[in-house]
N, C-alpha and C positions, 0 to 999 in steps of 0.2 A: 647317346640318347638324349642327354641334356641339350646338346646343339639343336637336335630335331625340334624339341619343345620350344626352345627360344626362337627357332625359325617360325613355328605356327604362331607363337605369340606376337612375333614381328609382324607377320601377314595380317593378324586381326586387329593390332595396333595401327598398323599403316592404313588399313581400310577405313577405320574409325576416323583417323585423323583427316584422311583424304576427303570423307563425307562431311565432316563437321568442323574441322579446325578453321580458324581465320586465315586469310591471305598471308598475313605476316608470318605465321607459323610455317604454312605450306612453303613459303618462299625459303625459309631457313632449312627445311627438309629438301628441297630441291638443290640447294647449295651444297649440302653434305652429299647428296646423291651423285652430283657432278664431279666433286672433288675425290670422293672414293673411286668412282668409276675411272677417273684419270689415273689414279694411283694403282688400280688393278691392271690397267693397260700397260703401265710402266714396268710393273713386275713380272708380266708375263714372259717377255724374252729372257729375262734373268732366271726364272724358274726353269725354262727349257734348257738354257745354256749350262747351269751348274748341275742340274740334276741328271740330264743325259750325258754330259761329259763325265761325271763321277760315275754313273751306272756303267758306261761303256769301259771306262778305265778299270773298273773293278772286275770286269769278267775275263780276268787272266788267270785266276787261281783254279786249280783242279785240273782233272783230265780234259785234254781238248776235245776228245770225242764226246765225252759226257756233256760237255758245256755246249758243244754245237747242237747235239740232239735237243738239249733242253731249250735253247734259245729258239731253235727252228720250230719245234713243236708248240711252244708258247706263243709264238708269233702267228703261227697257223691257226691256232685255236682262237686267239684274239680276232684275226681277220675273218675267219669263218663265222664267228658268233656275231660279229658286227654285221656281216651280210645277211645272215638269218634275220636279224632285228630289222634291217632296213627292208627286206622283202615282206616281212609281217606288217611293219608300220605303214609302208607305202600301200599295201592292199587294204588295211583296216582303217587307219587313222582319218583319211579323207572323208569317210562316211560318218566318223564319230565326232571328229574335232571341227570340221569345217562350219557347221550350222551352229555350234556351240559358242563359238568366239565372235560371231557376228554381232556386235553390240555398237551402238552409235558412241562417237567420241565427242564429249563436250569440251569445249574450249575453257581453260582455267585462267583466272586473272592472275595467278601467281606466277611469278618468275625468280630464277635464282638471284640472289643478292649480288654476286659477282661470279665471274668464271676464270678458272686458271687452265691453261694447257699444259700438261706434263707430258712431253714427248718421250717414247721409249728410246733407248740407245740405239736399237736397230730393230728391223722387222722380224717376224716370226721366221721366215725361210732362211734369212741370214743367221739367227740364233740356231736353227736347226743344223745348217750347214757347219757353223762354227763349233757346235758341240761334237758334231761327229768327227770332224778333223782332228781336234784336240784330244777327244776321247780315244779314238783309235790311235793317234800318235803317242798319247801316253802309255797305252796298252802295249804298244809295239817297241818303245824306246825305254820304258820304265823310268821316265822322267820324274824324279823325285819332287823336285820343287813345283812342277805343275800339277802333280798329283795331289801335293799338300794344298796348292792354290784351289784346286776343284773341290777338295774336301773342305777347306775353310768356306769358300764361297757357298757351298751347299748348306753348311751349318748356318750361315748368316741368313740365307733366303728362308731356310726353314723356321728360324727364328722369327722372322718377319710374318710368315704364314701363321705360326702357331701363337704369336702374341698379338698381332695386330690384324691381319686380314680375316682369319677364321672367326676370332672373338667379335668383330665389327660386322660380319655378314649379316646377322639377324637385323641390326640397325639399317644396313644398306637395303635389305629386302623390304623393311618397313617403309622406308622412303620410296621405293619403287612401287609398293602397292598403294601407298598414299597417292601417287601420281596418277596411277591407274584408276583409282576409285574416284578421284576428282574428274578424271576423262570419261568415267562410266563404262570401263571395261574390266574392272577386277572381278566382278562376280561371274562373268562369262568365262574369264580365266580360270578360276577356281573349279568350275564345273568340269573343265578339261583335265585338271591335274589328277583326279581320282581314276579316269580312264587310262591315262598315260601310264600311271604307276602300276596299275593292275596289269596292263599289257607288259610292261618290263618284267615285273615278278613272275608272270606266266611264262615269259620267254626265258628266264633263268632256269625254271623247272624243265622247259623242253630241251634246253642246251645241255643241262646235266644228264637227262635221260638219254639223250643221244650219245653223249660221251661215254657214259657207263654201259649203255646198252651195246654199242658197237664195239667198244673194247672188251667187254665180257665175251661177246660173240667171236671176236678175232683172237683173243688170247686164251680162250677156253677156261674163263672164270665166270662165276656167277655173279651178275651185275647187281643183284640185290645184296648179296653179302659184301660186295665192294662198297655199295652206297651206305650200307648200315655201318661199316667201319668208319666212314668218314663223317657220319652224324655228329659226333662230338665236336670235331673241328668246325663244322658248319654252324652248330648253335653257339659256340664260343665266338666265332666271327660275327654272328648276328648281334651278340651282346656287346662285344668290344668295338665293332666298327673298325678294326684294324687288323690287316693280314699279318703285320709284324708281331703284334701281341698274341696272335694265335699259333705262332710257329711251334711252340713247345707241344701243344695239343695236335697239331697237324703231323708233327714227327710220330707221336704215338700212334695216331690213326694210320699213317703209312705204314707203320710196323704191323698193326692189325690187319692191313691188307696183304701182309707177307712180302712186302718190298724190302729188299736187301738193305741192310743198315748203311752202307756206304752211299748208296743211290739216295735214300731218303734224307740223309744228313747233307747232301749235296744239293738235291733238287728242291726240296721243300722251302728252305730259307731263301734260295734264288728266285723261285716262282713267286714268293711273296712280293717281289718287287716287279717282275717282269711279265707275270701272267695274269691279266686283268679282264678276263672274258666276261664276267658279270657286269663290271663297271663299263665295258665297251657297249654291251647291249643296252644298258641305261642310257648312255650318252647318245647313241644312235636314235633310240626311240624317242628320247626328250627332244633331240635336234629337229627330228621329223616334226613333232608336235609343235615346237616354237615357231619353225618355218610356216606351218599352216596357221598359226595364230597371230603372226606378225604382219602387218601391212607393209608391202614392199618386198617381201620374200615369198618364195614358192618353193614347193617341194621339188627337188631336181630328180633328174634320172641317174642311172647307174654311171653315166660317163662322169658325172661330178661326184657322187657318193662313193664310188669305188676308191679313186684316189684319196678321198678324205678318210675312209676307213683304214686304208693302207698307212697313211700318216698317222691316224690315231693309234694304230698298234705300236708305231714307234714312240710316240709322245707318251704312251702309257708307261714307258720305262722311266718317264721323268716324274711319275705321280708320287708325291710325298706320302708318307706312312699316315698323316694326320687325316681325320675325316674331311671330306671335301677336297682331298689332294687331287684326285682324279679329274674332276671338273676344272680345277684350277689350272692343271697342266694342258687341258684341252681347249681353253679359252683362246689360245692363239690361233689354232687352225680352224675353230669355229668362226672367228672374224676374218680370217685371211682367205679361206677356202670356200666357206659358206656365206660369207658376207654379213655375219650378224652384227648388228648395232649393238649399242650399249644396253638398251632395255631388253633385247633378246638375250644377251648374255646373263643379265640378272635373272631372267626367267629360268634360264638353264641352270643357274646355281640353286635356285630354290627347288626346281623340280628334282636334281640330282640328290641334293642333300636330304630330301624327304624319304629317299629309299637307300641311302648309302649302305645302311646295315645289310639289305638283302643283296646288294651287289658285291660287296665284300664277302659274304657268306657263299656266294656262287664262285668267286674267284678262288677261294680256299678249297672248296670241295673239288673244283676243277683241277687243282694242283695234283690230286691223287692219281689222276689219269695220266698226266704228264710223267709222273714219277714210274708208273707201270710201264709206260712205253719206252722211257729212257733206260730202265732196267733190262729190257728186251733187246732194244737196238744198240746200246753202248756197253753195257757191262757183261751180259751173257756171252757174246760173241768173243770178247776179250778173255773169258774165263775158259771157254772152250779151246781157243788157241793155246792157252797155257796148259790146259790138261791134255791137249793133243800132242 
């Protein structure tokens, strides 16, 4: 929550500086914006490689049947929730966002003091392929040294995220909004933020209602009782903005839903990493809004967005547990698949962080449904075979 307040303060300060600061100070802000944006671009492939490699390599413990159902159901939920989000966003946002962002851009006399180009080691698709090849290889061969390398690389990247990138994001957003204010587009952009955030939160509620309503109907359970059991986990995630920090409460909530202990102990911690339906809804809604707001971008059709959503479901495995981890992991495919420039990526970060707690709460609440279905599909057939 402190990060959200800092983000809002950064927006306000950036707009004030963009409107009233002298050109020399604006040049300094543009210099920091350019350098930090370059550093983010450098880190994106490393985030993907080490987090996805580590995540796949770690998916070898436990029952293979239970693991397969958990991963499959989590991925299906992520893809379907993203598809729902794009369907709603493509139908509603062009009517709400298009006119709101049509603001004349004024040329600014300020320019960066200097520019540095920090090239990534490899592109995003190379990073994804490398992570899958080595992650699956480590899982299949049990390569201890490579597993240790993946673990240590993940720890280093996570340290950079938690100590450098995330703390400096408010300053980066301040510089972005200073540039937008100087160009005359900041106020029009802010008007759009509230609409997009309300749409994302409404879609979280719709998706949870669909998950619990359909699961209750098909499993013969009361969906309202199931939802009520998950409310403590939902509100804990809303306050902590962390799926990992909510695991103890989520385990207790799964027990209140009468999920078998072995299933809850396996599914809930695993889904805290791989099931990010709420974050996916937010990312898709925000991406659609940013494309409508950004000159040179246009809202694409399903032929572009469906591959993006499928890749997004994979990259969500790489999402670090820190606030903002989901959007940081998604920046690579936003730029490579949807063609987002640096300014559009900065808007994505701002939009995502403004509602990160609601997306995390939706993720955690959705984990309970995954646990219910894994119990039915993986554990009960095995118990019936043993008893038979």
